[in-house]
N, C-alpha and C positions, 0 to 999 in steps of 0.2 A: 505443827505450825501454831504459833502463839495467837490466840484470838485477839481481835481488835474490833473497833466499831466502824471500820471502813467497809460498810455493808450497803447492799442495794435492795430496797424493798420492792416487792411485786405484790399485787393483790387485786381484789375485785369488790371490796366492801362487804364480803362475807368471810373470806379467808385471806391470809397474807403470809408472806415468807420473807426472810432475809437471806441474801446470797452474797458470799464473800468474794474476795478478789481473785479467787481461783475458779469461780463459777460454781461453787458448792452451795447447796441449800444447807444452812447451818442453824436456822431457827424457823419454826412454824408450829402453830398450835391449832388443835382441832377437837371438837367441831366448832369451837368459838375461839376468839383471840385470847380468852382467859382460860382455855382448856389445857389439857396435858400436851406437852410439846411432842409432836411426831418427828420433828427434826430438832435436836437438842444439843448439837455439838458446841454451840456457843457457851453452854453452861457445863460442859463435860471436861474441862481442863485443857491442857495443851495438846494432847494426842488422843483424841477420842477414837474409839473403835466402832462406834455406831452413832446414829443421830444425824446423818448427813446423806446427801445425794450428790455424787461427784462424777465428773467425766474427766479422766486423767489421760493426758497425752504423753506418750513415750518421748523422752528426751526433750521435754518442753523447756523453752528458754524465755518466753515472754507471754504476757496476757494484755489484751486490750478490751475494755468494757465501755459501753455507753447505752443509754436508753434510746429506743426508737423515738424520734422527735415527738415531743409533746404527749408522751405516753409513759406508763410504768412497765412497758415491755422491754426486757433487758437482752442485749446482744453481747455475748462474750466470745472473743476469738483467741484461741490458744495456738501458739506457733512453736514448732520444734526447731532444733538446731539446723536441720537440713532444709528448712523452709516449709515443710509440711504444716498445714493449718487446718483447724476444725472450728466451725461456728456453732455456738449454742444459743438458742432463742428460748427464753423463759417468760411465762406469763400466766395470769389467772384469767380465764375467759370471763368477759363481761360484754354483753351486747343484747340487742332486742331479739326476742324470740317468742312467737305466739302471743304478741301484743303485751308482753311484759319483759322485764329485765332478767336476762339469764345470767346468773352469778353463782355457779355451782361451787361446792366445796372441792375444788379441783385445780390442778396445775397442768398446764401444757408445756411440753419441752420438745424442741426439735434439735437434733444433732446431725450436722451435715459436713462433709469434707469441702474445704475451700481450695486447697492447693496441695499438690504432691500426693503422697500415700500415707496419711496419718495413721498411726497405730494407737488405739485408745482402749482404756479399761473403764467400764461403767460400774459404779458401786452404789447401790441403793440400799441403805440400812436405816430405815425408820426406827424410832425408839419407843419405849413404853415405860410406864411407871416413873414419870418425870425424868426420863433420861437414864434411869438406873440400868436398863438392859435393852437389848435389841428386840424389836417386835417380832413375834413368831409369824411364820408365813406358810401359805400353801400356794400351789401353782397349777396352771393348766397349760394348754398348748400356746396360748397367746396372752396370758395374763399371770400376774402374781398377786395374791391377796395378803395384806399385812393386817394382823389383828392387833389393833391398838385399843386402849382401855374404853374409850367412849365412841369409837368409830372404827369401821373396817374399811381400809383403803384398797382399791384395786388398781393396779398398773396394767393398762392395756397398751400393747405396743406391736409394731411390726419388726422389731429387733428380736432375733432368736432369744427366747427366754433363758436358755441355758447360759448364754453369754453373760447375762446379768446375775443369775444365781451363782455361777461359778467365778464371777468377776474375772473373766477371761480377757486377755489382751488380744484385740482383733484388728485387722486392717479395716479402716472405715472407707468403703468404696461407694456408698450410697447414703442418702439421708435416712435417718430413723426418727420415728414419731412416737411420742409417749403421752399418755393421758393418765394422770394419777388422780383418781377421784373416788366417789362413793362406790360401794361394792354392788355394782349392777352392770349388766351387759352393755357394751358399747355398740350401738345399733347402726353403725355406718363404717365405711372404710376409714381406717385410722388415719392414714396420711391425708386423705381428702378432708376428713372431719376436723383434725387439729389445725390444718392450714386454713380452713375456712373460719374456724374460731379465732385464730390469730388475726386474720385480715379484718374480721368484724370488730374485734377488740381494739385494734389500732384505730379503726374508723371511729369507734365510740369515743375514745379518749381524745383524739384530735378534734372531734366535733365539740366535745365538752369544753376544751380549752378555747375554742372559737367563741364561746359565750362569755368569756371572762373580759372584764374591763381592766386593762393592764396599764401600769405607768409607762412612761416613755423609756425610762432607764431601768436596767437590771431585770429585763423581762425574763430571761432564762432562769434566774434565781427565783423569781416570783412564781413562774409556771411550775417549777419543780416543787416548791414549797406547797403550792395549792393542790397539786396532784397528790402529794403525800398526805396532806391533811385529809383529803377525801378518802384515802386508803385507811385512815384511822377511824373512819365512820363505820359503825355496824348498822348497815342499812335496814335490816329487818325491824329494828325498834327505834332507830334514830339516834342511838347512843354514839358518843365520840370518846375514844379512849385516849389517855394521856400519852401513851407510848405503846409500842408493840412488844416490849420486853419486860422481863422482871429481873431484879437482883444484879444489875450492873452497878457497881458501887460508885458513889459520888466522888470518891478518891480512893487510892489504894489502901486496902486493909482498914477501911473506915467503919465497917459495920453498917454503914448507911446504904443498905441494899434493899430496895423497895420494889414492890410489884405494882407496875403502872398500867396494867392491862384492864383498867376499869374506867368508868365515866365519872370524872370529877366535874361537878357543876361549874366550878371556877374555870378549869381548863377549857371546857366546852364553850363557856361564855366567850372567852377570848378567841377561841377558834372560829366560831360562827361570826363574831364581830369582824375578824380579819377577812374571812371569806366574803362577807357581805360587802366589804369595801371593793371586792372584785366582781360583785354581782352574782356570786354563786348561790342563788336563792334556793336551789334544790336541797342543799345540806341544811340550810337554816330552817326550811319548812319541816323537814323530817325531824330535826332536833326539837322544834317547838312541840311536836306531837309527843315526844319523849317527856318533855318538861310538863306538859299538861297532865299527863298520866301521873307524874310524881306529885304535882299539886293536888290532884284529886285524892291520891292515896294518903297524903299528909293531912288532909282535911283541916288545914289551918294550924297544924301542930309542928312538931320538930321535923326539920328536913336534914338529912345526912349530907355531908360534903361529897360523898362518893357512893355510887351504886354499881351493881353489876350491869353488864350491857343488856341484860334481859329485865332490867328494873329491880333486880334482887337487892334487898336491903342487907342481907347477911353475907358478907364476904370475909369471914373470919380469917385472921392471919395465922399461918403456921410455917414451920421451917422444914425443908426437905434435906435430910441428912445423906441421902444416897448418891448425890452428885457433887462434883468438886466445886462447881461455881465458876463464874467468869474469871479466867486466869487462876483458878484454884482459890479464889477469895470468897469464902463463905461469910454469912449464911445465904442460902437460896430460899427466898420467901415466896409463898403463894398466899393470896389474900392480902388485905391491908387494914391494919387496926384503925386507920383514919375514919372508917365507917362508924366508929363508936364516938368520934370526937364531936365537940361543940365547935363549930366554925361559923360564926354568925354572918360572915360576908356572903354566904350562899343565898340569903334572901334577896339581896340586891342582884345577885347573878342569875336569879330566876326571873325577877321582874324585868330587868333591863332588856333581855332579848324578847320576852313575850310581849312587851308593850309595842314592839315594832309591828306586830300583827294588826294593831289598830290603825296604822297609817299606811302600810305597804300594799298597794293595789296589785302587785305582781302575784301575791300569794293566792293559791287555789282556795285556801280557807282563811279569809280575813277574820280578825278578832271580832267577837260579839260582846254585847253588853253583859251577857251571862259570863263570858270569859273574864271580863273586867271584875265582876263581883267575886268570882272565884279567886282572882289574883289579889283582891283586897285582903283575903285571909293571910296571904304571904306578907303583905304590907303590915298587917297587925302584928305578926310575929317579928318582923324586922323592928318595929317600934318597941316592942316589949324587950327585945334582946340587945338593943343598941348600946346599952351601958353595962352589959353583963360580961363576965370573964369568958374567954374561949381559948382555944389552942392556936388561933390565928391562921393566916393563910399559909404559913410555913410549917404548920402542923406539929408544933412542939408537943412532945409526949408527956413532959413533966412540968411545963411552965404554963400557968393560966394567968392571963392578964386581960384587961379591957383594951384590945388592940385597936389602934386608931383606924387602920384600914378597914376593919370589920365594921366599925361605927360609921365611917364614911359610906360604905356600901349600903348600910341600913338607911342612911340619909338619902342616898341615891334612889333607893326603892320607893320611899315616900315621895320624893321630888318627882319622879317619873310617873307615879300614879296620879299625882295632881295634874300633870300636863295631859295625861291620857284622858282623865275625867273631863277636863275642859274640851278636849277634842271630840269626845263622845256626847257633849251637851249635858254632862252631869255636873253642873257648876257647884252644887252644894258639896258633892264628894271632892271636887277639886279643892275647895276651900278647906275642907277637913284635912286632906293630905298635905296641903301647904303648911298648915299649922303644925302638923306633926313633924314635917321636915325642919321647920324653924326651931322646934324644941330640940331636936337632935343636933342641929348645927350649933345652937347655943351651948349645949353640953360639951361638944367636941372642942369648941373654941375656949371653953373654960378649963377643961381637964387635960387636954393634950398639948396646949400651947405653952411655950417656955418664954415668958416676957424678957428674961435677962439675956437670952440669945436671939429672941425674935423669930424662933422657928418652932415647928411642931416636933413632938416626940412620937415614937412608935407605939406607945401605950399610955393610958391615962395615969398621971401621977408619977411618971418615970422620965428618964432623960435619954434612953437608948434610941438609936437610929435603925431603920431598916429601909430597904429600897422601895417598898410599897408606898411610901409617902410621896414618891414621884407621881403616883396615880391620882393625887388629889386634883390636879389640873385636868387630867384626861376625863375624870368623872364629873367635872363641872363644879367641884366644891370651891376651888380657888381659881382666880385668873392667873395666867402664867407670869404676869409681871407684878402680882401682889407681893409686897415686900416680905410677907411671911413665907410665901412659897419660894421666893428667891433665896432667902436665908436658909430654908430647909434644903434646897438644892445645893447650896454652897457647902453645907455641913456634910451632906451625903458624898459630894465629890471629894471632900477632904478626908473623910474617914472610911469610906467603903470602896473607893476606886483604887485598884492595884494595877498599875500599868494601863493597858487599854480596857481592862475588864472591871466589872462591878460585882461585888459580893452582895448576897441578900442581906447579911448582917455579919458582924465580926465578933460579937460577944459569944462566949461559950454557950452551948445548948446541951441537950440531953446526951450528946455523943462527943462533947468537947468543942474545940474551935474548928470552924469550917476551914478547909484548905484549898478549895477550888471555887472559882467564880461561877455565878449562875447566869447562863447565857441570856435568858429572858430579861434579867435585870440590866444587863449591858444594853440591850435594845431599848429599855425604858430610859436609860441614861442618854442614849443617842437622841431620842425624842425630846428629852428635857434640854439637851444642848441646843437643839434647833429652836425650841421655844424661848431660850435665853439669848437668841441672836448669834449663836456660835455655829453657823451652818457648816463652815469649812472643817471644823473639828469633828462635827457629827458625821460628815461624809468620810473623813479619814478613819474613824473608828468603825464605821459601817463596812468600809472596804476591808478593814482588818478582820472583822467577823466573817465576812464572806470568804476570805482566804483560809479560814479555819474549817470550812466545811469538808465533808468527806468527798471522795470522787463522785459520789451520787448527788452531790449538791445539798447535803443535809447536815443537821447538827443534832447532838445529844443534849442532855440537860446541863452539863457542867463542863468547865474547861480548866486545865492546869495553867496557872500563870507563869510557871517556869518554862515549860516546853510546848504549850499549846495543845497537849493531847486531850482528846475528848473523853469524858467520863459521864456516868449516869445513863439512865435508860434512853433508848434510841429506836426510831427517830422521835424526838420530843416535840409534841405539838406546840408547847409554849415557845420554843426556839424558832420554829417555822413561822409562827404568828409574828414574831419579832422581825423576821426577814421581810414579810409582806408589808407590815405596818411602816417600817422605816423606808423601804423602797418607795412606797406610795408618797410618804411625806417629803422625802429628799429628792425625788425625781424632778427633772425639768418638766415643764408643762408641754402637752401636745401642741399647744399654740405656738411653741418655739420653732416647730418644724413644719407646720402646715397652715 
């Protein structure tokens, strides 16, 4: 079966997995999201012989899948030609236990007959060595142990173990319960324990969704995006990963196969900003702790654009030769060279979320004056770097320029520090940072503005465009109706929009010309349309983007303008942020109905 991105994430903020349209686990990494894949079929070509967990129904003719309402708990129903049907429930436990959150490195699975006498075969084949081979195993009377490189998993079940080891086709006459978790004894009845974990997990997620402030329109889309963004959080440290996968190419045979299972300061900024619009303060507060640790470690010096989920600075990039890759498209990369880049926008993306702590009374740990002074070191770095060359937010590997977006983010850092200082009663520091912001603004307006066209360019002294210029309004650098911003928007619409979708840029880069549109940029364009008074067009394109989601209600990074197929890593936090932001901005007001 040819791999595709029509996949359903499950998870618990410690471990996650992607399940395909046949109910197979095809991707999961452990013991962390950036670890060795224990389920690797997504990267093992078209016909993998390991790296999956499947329940196969004899003479199957149809599949129905849906999440349990307002949760990441997946229900798959397989139906045979004679009407026999089997139900599969998949989840990762998450609920309160012993006065703390229970989120083990574990998956629960329930397989039960629904109709007739279904005959099924259960195939559990975890992988090792980045999917190069099947994991070795040992077994006991009620369990199977799988020896993976960095973790040993134990399957505990009330299904006869020999049925699984021999992949025997059996008549399914009763429910079977499975707990695939750490190599330790399961200290309760398996059916009772897994069912209780399922019930409590459903309760947890439905209760969390109740805390969200939702727009009137498109609530299902917003809820699904919010839940999935939370699944991309590594709760132990507060990190937020850009996506759950690695090496899904941006377009076929492009070589643009990157590992996104790390915490980009930029992506996480946009994620917490979108979730904050919904009132999801838990993720914001945890991420602020992650940022404060980075600020302390940097001690006022260089900050990388990306770190490991455990705050690791070293995430060296290498290529895995032993697996075929997504649809056989190599390379398969682990690590990301971007950790070596200079990307000066990160200083703004550290300051902007952290200053919220000085205002937000919901936080368990409000910001302090000491926090402000620590953050000033980041501001100093932003001021020093605002007119220096970098790789930019699109992470060019061989192109170094003074990117306008990076400079505007440095301006935003100084601007927000000035406002925070005033709020804290530190007026001399407020004046200091206002002066620095004014200096950066003057430099941007002198170096990035093109008087002959009345618009801004994507870098100092050049004329190229990129979609990030649309963010100048969102960041408060320009008013939406400023003639310079309108002219910039018009040029972007003319040169970067292809059909309903927007490209990041169209000029050749390190890998040639881009061939797919970047979903997050299309959402930026939708926002800009609204700001320019074209609400009907904005809604039309937004509905088009929603129609391109997978059955799970999610998007990857990129989309083909020819056939609408999704490409790039999945699920992509940037794209889910776009769904939330645009739904909030375009929705009718609650006052229209109450």
